[in-house]
N, C-alpha and C positions, 0 to 999 in steps of 0.2 A: 504494500500500500504506500509506504513512504517513498519508494522508488518511483511509482507512478506520479505521485504528487510533485516530486522533484523534476521529473521529466516534463510534466505539464507547465511547471513554473519556467523551465528553460525555454519551452516552446513559446510561451507567452512573452518572455523577455526578447526572444529572437524576433518575433512578429513586430513587437513595439519598435525595435531598432530598425527594422526594415521600413516600417511606416515613417519613422523620423527621417531616415535617409531619403525617402520619397519627397519629403517636404523640402529638402535641400535641392533636389532636382527641380521640383515645381517652382521654386524661387529663382531658378536660372543660375544656380551657384555650383553646378556639378563639377566644373573644372577649376574652381578656386582652390587655393592652398588651404590645408586644414587649419593652419594658424589663423588665417583670415576668418574662416568660418567660425572658429571658436571665439575669436575676438568679437565678431558681430553678435553672436549669441550672448556672450557675457555682457556686452554693452547694452543690448536690448533688454536683457533680464534686469540689469541695474536700473535702466531708465523706466521700465514698466513697473518695477517695484517701488520706485520713489515718486512717481508722478501718475496719478490716476488718469489725467487727460491724455498723457502719452500712451498709457496702456489701452485706453479706449481707441485712440487713433490707430495704433498698430493692429488692434483686433479688427477694426473696420477694414483695413487694408487686406488682412488675411481672409476675412469673410468674403470680401469681394473676389479675391482670387479663387476661393473655393466655389463661389457662385458661378464662375465662368466654366467650371467643370460640367455643368448641366446644360450649357447652351449648345 
């Protein structure tokens, strides 16, 4: 039982990482250096956690990008 639970957790973790990688591709950043990607993410996290208006603005940009999936 424990082995199955551990396997399920690994599968869930792997799926999540693949989905997160897909966001990098969707943002048009597939060929950027990892250091730049990490810097963008860290900067965005800091700005979003410190400024609710910035969090709202960035969320709107992302929601619009997801909305274009269905057109």
